[in-house]
Every structure is written in structure tokens, then in C-alpha cells.
N, C-alpha and C positions, 0 to 999 in steps of 0.2 A: 189650765193644765193641772191635772190631779197631782198631788204630792207623791202618789204611789207610782206614777208613770215614769218609765226610764227610756229616754230617747238616745239613739245611737246614730252617728254619722257614718254611713257605709261608703267606702271608696272601692269601686270595681275597676281593676286595672289589668292591662295586658302584661303578662309576666315577661315578655321579651323586651319591650321598650318602655314600660312603666306608663304608657299613655292611658288616659281614662277611657272606658268603654261606654258609649252612649246607648240608650234604649235597651239596657240589660234588665231582665226581670229578676227581682229579689223577693223571695218568699220566706216568711218566718213561720216555723212550725212548732207545735208544742211537744211535750214528752211522748205523747201517744201518736205523733206523726200528723196530727190534725193541723190544717192550715189556719193560721191566726191572722196574718196581715200580708199584704203584697204591695210592692212599689216598683217604679220604673226610674232608672238612672237618667240624669240630665246629660247635656253635651259633654260635661267634664267627668262623667262617671260617678256622680255623687247622688246619694239617696238618703233621706232622713226618715227613720222609722222608729216607732215605739216598740221596744223589745220586751216589754213587761210580759212575763210568763213564757217567753219563747225559749226553746231549748236547742233548736237547730236553725241553720240558715242555708238557703238553697238559691244559687245564682245560675241563670241561663242567658246566653247571648248567641246571636247568629255567628256561625263559623268558629265557635269556641266550645271546648269541653265543659260539660256541666260541672259546677262547683258545689260541693256539699260539705258542711262542717258543723261540729257541735259548738254551741255558744257557751263557753266556759265562763267563769266569773272574770270580770274585767274591771279595771280601774280607770282606763282612759275613755273618752267620749267618742273615739274614732276607731273604726275597724277596717282594715284593707283586705279585700278578697282578690287574690291573684288568679287569673284565668289563663289557661293554656290554649294556644291556637290549634285548631284541628289540622292534622297533617293531610296534605293532598298529594297523591301519587301522580306524577306526570310521566308521560311517555318520553323516552330518551330523545326520539326524533324531534319532538316539540321543543325540547330544551335548546337544541342546536339551532333550529329554525328561528326561534325567537330570542336567541341570546344577543343578537345585534339588531337594533332597531334604528330607523332614521327619525330624528326628532328636531325640528326647528333649526335646520342647517348644521346639525352635528349628528354623529353616530354615537349611540349609547350602547355600551357593552355591559351586559348584566353578568356579574360575577357568579359563576356556578358554585354551589356549596355541596361538598361531599365529606366523606370521612377523612380526607387528606387536607382539607382546607386550613385547619389550624397549624399544619406543618408546611404550608406553602407561603413564601414571602411575596410581598407586593412587587418586587423586582422581577420575579419569575413570571408575573402576569403580563408585563409589558410586551414580551415577544409574542403573546397570543392575540394581541389587539390587531384588528384589520388595518392594513396599510402601514403597520409599524415594523421597522427593522432595527434590531439592537445589535451592535458590535462593540464589545467592551462597555465603555461608559457613553458611547455615542448613540443617540436615539434619532432615527429618521422617521418622518411621516410623509408618505407619498413622495419619497425621494428628497424631501426638504430637511435640511439641517436647521439649527436655530429653533428647536422645539422647546416650548415652555412647559415644564412639568409642574403641575399644581397638586396640592393635597388639600381637599376641601376648600379650594379657591385660594389657598395661601401659598406663598413662595414666589411671587412675581419678581422679586429682586434677588433671588437665589440662583446659584448655578445648578445645572442638571445633576452633577455629581452629588451636591448637597441634598437634593431632593431624593435621589436614588438611595442615599444612605439612610434616610428616614423610612423610605418604602421598604427597605430590607428588614426593618424591625416591625413592620405591620404584617399580620397574617391575613390570608385571604378571607378568613371568616370575619375579619374586621371591616371588609370592603363590601360596599353595596353595588356600585357600578363605576364605570369609567367613561367619561365623556371625551370624544375625539373630535377636535375642530380643526379641519384642514384650512379653513378660512376664518380666522379668529374674529370675534366681535370687536366693534369699534371701542369698547371699553378698555381693551388692552393696548399697550404701547404699539405704535406703528412698526416698530422693529421686530415684533414677534411674528414669525412665519407660520407657526402652528401651535396648538395648545392641546395637551393631554391632561385632563383633570380627574384625579382619583377621588371619588366620593366615598367616604367611610360611613359605616353604620353609626347612627347617633347614639345607640345604646352602648354603654361601656361597662365593664365588670371584669372580664378575663384579662390577665396580664401574661407576659411570657418572658423567658430568658433564653438567650441563644449563644452558643459557643461553637467555634469552628477552628479546624486545623487544616493547613494546606502547604504544599511544597512543589517545586518543579520535580518532574518525574522523568528522568532520562531524556532531558532536552538535547543532550549529546550522548553518543554511545558509551562514553567513558565516565560520565558524571550522573550518579543516581539522584542528586539534588538534596540529600539529607542535610547539607549545610545551609540550606536556605528555607528553613521552616518558618511559617507565618501563622499568626493566630488572631482571632477576632472574638470579642465578647460584647453582647448587647442586651439591654433590658428595656421592655416596654411596660410601664407601670400605669395602671388606670385606677384612680382612687378619688375619694371625696373628702374635703375638709369643710365641715359645716355646709354652707350653701354654695361652696366653690367646687366645681368639677375639675379635676386635674388629670392631665395626660403627660407623662414624663418619659422621654426616650433617652437612654444613655448608651453610648457605644465607645469602644476603644479597639484599635487594630494596629498590629505591627506586621508590616509586609516586607519580605525579602525576596529578591529575584536576581537572575543573572541572564545576560544575553551576549551573543557573539555575532559579529558581522564582518564582511569583507567588502572592499570596494576599490574604485579607482577614480582619478581625476586627471584631466588633460586639457590643455589649451591649444589653439591653432598655431601658437608660436613654438611648439615643441616641448613645453614643460609637461611632465607627467609624474604621478606617483601612484603606487598601490598601497592600500592600507588594510590593517586588520585591527578590530576593536573588540575588547571584552569589557563589559560593563556590569558592575554589581550595584544593585539598587536597594536602599533601606529607607523605609518610611514608617513613622509612628504618628498616629492621629487619634485624638480624643474629641468627642462632640457630645452635646446635649441639646435637647429640644423640649421646652416646657410650655404647655398650653394650660391656661387658667380660664374658666368659663363661669360666668355669674349671671343669673337671671334677676334683673332688678325688680321687674314686676311682669304682669301679663303682656305688656306692650313694648317692653324694652329689655335689652340685654347687652352685656359687654364681655369682651374677651381680650386676653393678653397672651402673646407668644414671645418667648425669648429663646433665640437660637445662638449657640456658641460653638465654635470649632477652632481647635488649636492643633497645629502641626509643628511641634517643637524641633523635630529633626527629620528633614527629608533630604537624603543624600544620594548622589550618583557618583560612583568612582569608576573611571574608565581608563584603561591602559590602551593607548593608541600607538600603533607601530607603523611607520611610514617607510616604504622602500622607494627610493628615488633612482634616477638613472645613474649608471656607473656604480651600482651596488652600494650607494650611500644609504644608510639606515638611521632613522631618528625615532626615538621612543619618548612618549610624552605621558606623564601622569596627570590626568584631567579630573579634578574634583569639584563637584558642585554641591553646595549646601544651601538649603532653603528653609526659612522659618516663616510660617503663616499663622495669622490669627484673624478670626471673624467673630464679631458680635453684632447681632441684629435683633431688634425688638419691634413688635407690631402691636398696635392697640386698635381694636375694632369696637364699634358701637352701632346698635340698630335701634330704630324707633318706628313703631307701627303708626303711620299717620291716619289711615282710614281702615277700619276693621272690615267694612263691606267690600271695598275694592282691593284690600290687602296692599294698599299703597305704603311703601316703606322707605325710610331714609337710612342710608348706610354711610358711616364716617369711618375712615381708616387713616392711620398715620404710621410710617415706618422710618426707623433710623438704623443705620449700620455704619460700622467702621471696619476697615480691613488693612492692617499693616502687613507688609510683605518684604522680607529681607532675603537677598540672593547674593551668595558669595561664590565666585568661580576662581579656581587657582590652577594654573598650568605649570608643571614642573618638568623642564626639559632634561632628558637623560642622554642626549647625544654627546659624543666625545668632545666636540668643540665648545658646547654650551652647557655641559653637565652642571646641574644644580641651579641654573638660572630660572627665575620665577616670573610669571606674568599673572597679575590679579585684576579681576573685574568685579567690583562691589556695587550693587544696586539696591538702594533702600527706597521703598515706595509705600505710600499711604493713600488709601481711597476711602472717602466717607460720602454717605448719601442720606438725604432727607426727602421723604415723599409724603404727600397728603392727598386725600381724595374725599369727595362727597358725591354720592350717587343716589338719585331718586328713581324708584322703581314703581311703575304702574300708577303714577299720579294722574296720567291721562290714560283712561282705560274704558273699553266698551266690550260688547260681546265679540266683536271681530278684531279688535285692535288692542295691542299691548305696547307700552313704550318704556323707555329707560333713557335717562340723560344724567350728565354729571360733569364735574370739573376735576382736574388732577394737576398737581404741581410736583416736579421732581428736580432736585438740586444735587448735582454730582461734582465732586472735586477730587483731583488726583495730583499728588506732588511726588516727584521721583528725583533722587540725587544719585549720581554715579561717580565713582572714582575708578578710572581705567589706568592701571599701573600707578606711577607716581607723577605722571606728567599731564594727565588729562582728567578734568572733572566736568560734569554736565549737570544741568538742572532742567527738569521738564515740569511744567505746571499747566493743568487743564481744568477749566471751570465751565460747567455746563448747566443751564437752566432750561427746562422744558415745561411750558404751561400749555395745557390742553383742555379741550371741551369736546364732548361727544353727544350725539343724539341717535337713538335707535327706535325704529317703528316696525312692528311686525303685524301683518294682516293675515288672517286665516279665513278663507272663503271656500267652504266645502272641501274639496280635495286639493285646493291650491294654498300654498304658503308663500308669502312674499315678504322680503325683509329689505329695508333701505336704511343704511347707516352712514353717518358722516362724522369724521373725527378731524379736528383742526389742531395743529401743533405750532406753537411759537417757540423756536429754539434760538437761544443766545449763548454763544460760547466764546471763550478767550483761551488761546493757546500760546504759550511762551516757552522758548527753548534757548538755553545759553550754554556754550562750550568754552571752557577756560577763559581766555581774554577776548574771544570773538564777540561781535555785536549780537545783541538779542535778536532772535527771530520771533516775530509776533504775528498772529493771525486772529482776526475777529470775524465771527460769522453771526448773522442776525437775519433770520428768514422765517416766513410763515408758510405752512404747507397744509394742503387739504388731502385727506385720505378717505375716499368713498368705498363703501361695501354695498354690493347689490346681490340679491339671491332670489331665485324663483325655484320652488320645489313643487312637484306634482305627484300625488299618490295615484298611480294607474289602477292598482288593486292592492289587496292586503299584502301580497308578497313582492310587489314591484313599486319602486320609487325612482323618480328621475329628478335631477336638480342641475341648475346652471348658475354660476356665480362669477362675479368680477370683484377684485380687490386691488388696492394699491398699497404697497408696503415700502419700507425703507430699510436698508442694511447699513447701519452706522458702523464706523471703524472702531476696532478695539484699541485699547491704550497702546498695545504693541505695534499697531499699524501706524500710529501717529508719533510715538516717541522715537526720535532719531538715535537715541543712545544705543551703542553697539552691544548686542548680546552674543556671547560666545556659543558657537555650535560645535566646534572642534578646535584643534590646535591652530588651524589656519583660517577657518571660516568665521565670519561674524555676520549678524543680521540686525537690521534696524528699521524703524518706521519712517514715515514721511510726514512732516508737520503740515504739509499742504494737502494731505489726503482728504478726499471728499467722499461723502456717503453715496451709496448706490440706491437708485429708485427702481422699484420693480412693479410692473403691471402684470397681473396674473388673471387668466381666465381658466376656470375649472368646471368640468362637467362630470357628474357621477351617476352611475346606474347601480341600483341595489336590487337584486333578485334573490329572495330567501337568504341564504348565507354567503352569496357571492356579491362582491363589490368591484366594479370597474371604474377607474378614474382616468380621465384624459385632461391634460393641462398644457397651457401655453404661457410662457413667461418672456418678458422683455426687460432687460436691464440697461441702464444708460452707461454703466461702466462696471468693471469687475477688478477686484484686488488680486495681485499676484506678486510674489517676491522674486525679483530678478537681479542678476549681477549688475554692478555699476562699472565704471571705467576700471576700477580695481577688481579683478576677477574673484577675489576672496571676500568681498564685501557685498552683501545682498540688501536691497532696499524694497520696501513696499511700493508698488506702482499701480496707478489707475490705468486699466486697459480700456479698450474701446467698447462700443455697444455690443450687446450679447443677447441672443434669444435661444429659448429652449423649448422643445417639444417632448412631452413625457407621457408615460402610461403606467398605471399601477393596477395590479390584480390581486385581490384577496379572496381566499376560499377556506371556509371551515368545513371539515369533513368528519363524520362519525361513521366509520365502517362497521362498527358493532358497539354494543354497550361497554366493551372493554377497551376500544381503541379510538382515539380522536387525533386529528391532525389539523394544523393551521398553516397555510401556505401564503406567502406574500411574494410577488414578483414585481420588480420595478425596472423600467428602462427609460433612459432619457438621452436625447441627442441634442447637442448644442452647437451653435456656430456663431462666429464673430461677423458682424455686419460690415466691418472694415478689415482689410488685409494687413498683415504685419509679419515680422520675423518669428512666427510661432505657428503652431497647428491651428488651422482655421476652424476646425471642428473638434468636439470632444464627445465622448460617449461613456455611459455608465450602465451596466446591466447587473442587477443584484437579485438573488433568490434567497429567501429565508424560510426555513422549515422547522416547525415545532411539533413534536409527536409525544403522545402519552399512551402508555399501554399498561392497563391495570391487570395484573396476573393473579390477584387474590384480594381478599378483603383488607389485607394489611400491607400489600406490596404494590408499588407502581414503578414503572421504568419510564424515564424521560430521555428522549433523544432529540437533539437540535442540530441544525446545520445552517451555515451561511456560505454562499458562493458569490464571489465577485469576478466576473469575466475580465479578460484582458482590457485594461482601461487606458484610454489616451486623453491626456490633458494638454494644456497649452504648450508646455515644454517637456512633458514627462510621459513615460509609458510604464505602466505597472503590470506585472505578470498576474495571471489568475491567482486568486486567493481562496482557500477553503478553510473554514472554521467549523469545527465539530465539537460536540460534548455529549457525554452519556452519564446519566445519574440513576441511582436506585434509591427510592424513598421507602422507608419501612416504618410502620406504626409499632412502637415497642409497648406502649401503654395507651389504651383507648382514650382519645381526646386530650391526652396529656403529654406523652413523650414520643418524639419523632426522631428518626435517624436518616441522614441522607449522605450517600457516598457518591462522589462525582469524579470523572476524569475528563479534562478538556483536551482537545486535539489528540485523541487516543492513537490515531494512525500516524501522527508526526508529520503532517503535510502543511501545517500553518507557518509558512515562511514568506515574508515580504521581500519582493525583488523589484527594483525599479531602475530605469535609465532616464536621465534628464539631459537634454541637449539645448543649450542656450547659444546665442550668437557668439562665436569665438571660443566656446568651451563646452565641456561635457563631463558628467559624473555618473557613477553607478553605485548602488548599495544592494548587497545580497545578504540576507539573514543566513547564518550558519546554524543557529539553534532553532528548534521548533518551539511550540508553546504548550507542550504537554505538561499538565499539572494535575496533581491528585489532591482532593479535598474531602474532609469529613466534617459533618455538621450535626449537632444535637440541639433540639429545641424542646423546651418544657413549658407547657401552658397551664396556668393555675388561676383560680379566683383570687381576687385581691381587693379588699375594701368593699364598698357598696356599689350596686348597680346604679347607674345614673343616665340621664338623657342630656346630650349636648344641645346647645342652642343652634338654631338655624339662622344664619345671617344673610341669607338670600332667599328669594321666592322659590317655591317648590319646582316650578317649571324652568328655573334658571340655575340649575345646580352647579353650573360651571363657575359661578362666583359665590357659592355658599362657603362660609368659613365659620370658625368658632374661636 
């Protein structure tokens, strides 16, 4: 090499995600524009050229805008050329038709990007997903509750509300797609009914801050609601510290609300009262979610997630007024104060075992602790017992340790892909209760679940077949002690197999058919098993059953997808069902295992684009259930729900959003609920292009959202009628800004298995 030669390493990269561009042509030209030298980039976008005498550089690549720049004096031996992707104009009808695709036993919803994306939160996206119905913080998929919400595959041990709080801080422009799995893979816990996984874009750079104000708005004719102002603040920061990519989400919210209701209670022995209740609610919550991502080398990477949530003050203050027979009146001051803390950390590691087959090992470990203190105080105001106090204090602590090792595509061919692994989960709960000064209880639950799974997928032409098997060994110890009574102890130790089978056929480009079978389990919650009494009002208490057993579900589901229409038919059979019913004491309710139960259901989802300015998403779900054995309850139940989400763009900077949810008259085992209508209207306005967004919303604008129900148990009945609607006004500002350096997050799962990708 001549001493006068000057060599330069050229890196040709995509400006959007920093990936290297292979097969790009690099041309060096002299001052007169004459071509001196030419090179082609390798698979990593790298090219080494002698730049002696060169004055300009010229880069070309397929589907990219041509890059030209002067070669000024430089001191480094590396130069990065950033290329912009060519813009492709798509017809609007094509976007809708291809926005949802069927892929390997799941639906993939491609997030549409437009000028409002940076002002749209991830939670707003949930209601647009096919088969999904959202009411408050409850999310249903094809009529199923118990939906696991994941963000880039993370959050298997978090609650739905925790995940939705994180989604609220993610803009739609951060999101790539959403994977919807009505029949989850065997890699997930057998207690998961369905999975919604939100996959974010791996590129990071833009951050945002969000602030909102809300309040009740004439929930009654005499109260404007100004005394119940609520506020929320959140920040989503994306930055880089040396080789570590960081995503830090911070949020704090203070919520105030008020409700009023009326009701009655009676027994077949002639006892009756009418009641009126007014409740004031106050809740303050702070949370943070920190993700750290580090690429060890080209074959391995690791990530750390730390999630913390603290509710120092959650209070409900209720004034209960009871009118008994013979004009006797009792007034009770019912105060419930709750303090909650959650700390959860997850460590992920990946290692590429085989570069040709992309065989990969994934290791993950999660630890969490969740102390929960609940204090309930009843202060009687009646003439006979004025000032007398009843207290119920429950202190609970739950900790969990989980670990897993998953091997992906170790066995792989042109037609076959596999995945297998092992998981271990250890859960402990200890609860102490002091009821007045005479009763104390202790509840202890210790659960260990060891599991192994294997998944094999075959793709033969238009056919896709999947066979999965998960085995779980559960060992649990439950102990309950009350004052001086003897301990109640129950030990369970059993092995259970959970198979998944799926056949999918692509009839043509716009038509897919699938049929699947899965076996799931519905494990009892702590409240279902802990017999400690929890106060519901001045007279009623509710407790669990230490002998409560899990429910096993056999489900068959068939789906038809034609363009933007999806029809799902399902059949379920449960060996038992949990219901809270009165005991011999009409004021004490306990969790009870009911008899065998079967359900027939149908879901319909339709995405419509009536014009380039108006889009609509409709989901309809109906289910009919019946008990296979008779008893003192309704032998059949029914649920009919309709969800509607509309967007109307009335200008380049303004969009109107209208949503509605309708639940028809619903009959359950012992209860009947009147029809319920939930509506909301929002106006979204771009104040500063790609930076500042304003949203003004009114929920329940017509004031019809009132829950009314009547329950009839053997020997007694009760009713609850809401007196206040749920009308609420809110205002939100969002500011998006560049922060730190752009970077690319690690992918901890294979490209075609995004439902378990994490970082």
C-alpha cells in the first residue's frame, strides 16, 4: 500500500432504523465530477475504498433516495452515509384490506401511520383490534376475559391495568403491529385464555411527555363536578448511555370521583331494608418502567426491565343510609384505605446457536414482590349505637420468582419449525387479618408450577398445522387459621397435560379458514381461596373457600377471515364455575364451585372505510351458556355485546373519535343486569406538526351509563340502581420531541414469532 493512499471505511445505513444496507453502490468522484473508484457494500453495509484525490461521494441502493455529499477534510477513518427510504403511495382501500392478516394461528394487526400517530396512545389502539372489546380497564377477546397483554413479549406476570398504564405512554408511531392470539401458544401459562402482544418498532429516538386533566361533568343535575378534579402526568424517554439503550417511562396520576346508588335487600323471613349510598373515591399512583438493552456481540444480547408501582393512598369514603321497617334509620360512615406497592424485575438473555438455521436460546428470570395493606372502618351513626366502630384490617404480601429457558428452531427444515423449553414459577402469599378486636386470621398459600412444552409447526403449501403440548406439575400448600380454632390445611399435587391443535387453510389471498382445539385451566384467585371476611358494606361480608378447586376448560374454535371481516365460532366446556353465594348467614357470601358448564359463542369483527376521511371498527359478540346439572339458579346465561369505534378526519389537523359499547339485558346464575350503554366522544387537534397534540373528550355525553341489577338467591334478594351517570370531561396535551441518540433495540425472539420478542 502506498504511503500516499488514504483509505476510508464507509458505512451505508438506513436512516430510519440504523441497519446496514447491503449491495449499495458507492462511487467516488474527483473535483471535476469524473469517476475515480467504485465499490459495493457487504451484508452489513460496509465498504472499504481508497479516497485519495476524491472530492465527492455518491451512494445508490434499491428503494432508497440517492445520496450525494462532498468529502470534506476528516480525521476519523470511518464515514457513515445515511440513506432515506423512498416513499410509496398506497391506495386507502389496500391499507384497510391488508391491515389485518392471518399468520401462524394468530391475527396480525398492522398499525397504520398518519399525521395523528404521534398523538395517539397505545390504549386507544386496543379498541380497534378485531374481536377485542374494551370497557374501562377490562379487555375481552372473542368474549373471553383473562386476556394477557404483552408489550414486546414482556409482562407475563403483570396485571392488565399495569400493562395498559405503560401502553398509555407509548405513541402509535412507536408501534409496529399487534399480534392477537385467541388460542395462545403452549409456551404461555395454561391459565392464560388469550394473548394480545403489542410489538413496538425497534428504532428509538423520539420521546414524549403527556399531561391530562379530567373531572366528572354533571353526573347529577345539581353537581357540576368541579370538586373532583383529576390530573395525570407521564413521560416516555428514549436515550442511550454508551452501548446501553434505555427506555424509561414515568407516570403519576391523582384521581377523584364520586358515585351515588340506591338499592334494597330482603329475605323470605320478612326482613327488609332500603339503602342509599354516596361514595367519594381518591386514588394517587406513581409508577416507572425502565428497560436497559445491551448487545454483547453479534450473537448474543441481554436486557433488564425494572417496573415499580406505588399507590400510597387509595381511599373510598361511603356514607350508607339504611331505612328499615317501622321507619327505623341507620347511617354508617364506611371508609376503606388501601396502600399497594409492586416491584418487579426481569432479566433476559439470548444466544444465537446456529447462524444458518437461526437457532436461538432464550433465558429469562423474573422476580416480584407485592405488599398490600387494606384498612376498613365502619362508624355507626344510629341513635342506639352512635359512635361505635367496627374495623377490618388485612395485610397481605405476595412474592413470585419465575425462570425459563426456551430453544427456538433447533429442529428446523424447509417445512418444519419447532420450539421447546422449560419453565418454573414459585408463588407465595401470606395474609394477616384483624377483624374488630376479637378475631384474627392468617392465610398462607405456597404454589410451585414446573412446566415443559413442545411446539411443532408444519407448512405445506396452503396448509398450516400446529401441534403443541404443555405439561404442568403443580404443588401447592394452603393453610388457614382463625383465632383459637384448628388450622385448616389442604395440599394439592398433580400433573396435567394441556394440548393445542390447529389446522389453517388459505383458500385464496383474501380468504383463510382455521379450526383449533385447546385445553386451559382457570386457577382461583387469592380472594377465591382466602376465607378471611372482606367488608362490602355495613352488613355484608365476602370470603373465599380454602377448598376451592380450579376449573378446566376444553375449547374448540373455528375462524373465517375474508378481507377485513372475521367470524369466530367457539364451544367451551368447564368442569365447574366459581360464583359467590350466601351462606346460612344471609349477610356472609362465600366462593362456591358450581356444576359443569358449557358455552356456545360467536364473534364478528368488521373494519370499514367508507371514505378516506371516515373509518369504523365493529365487534359483535354473543354467547349462550347452560349448566349441565340443575340447581337453585338460572340454568342458562347469555351475554350480547357490541363495540363500535369510529374515526372521522375533518381536516389535516383535526380528527373526531366516537366510540360506543352496548351490553344487552344480561342473565347470570342469580342476577339480571339491565341494558348498559357506554359512549364517548373526542376531538384530536394537531397544534404543532409532529410535536404538539391536544385532545378534548367527553365520556357518556348523553348520561345513560347507569348500572342496574337484581339478584335473587335462595331465601333472599337484593337490587342495586346507579343514581349517577358516568359523564366525564377530560383534556390532554402531548408533546413529542427528539431526545438523545437514535438506536436499535435487540430482538429476543425470532422474526416470525414476534409474540415472544422482548428487549
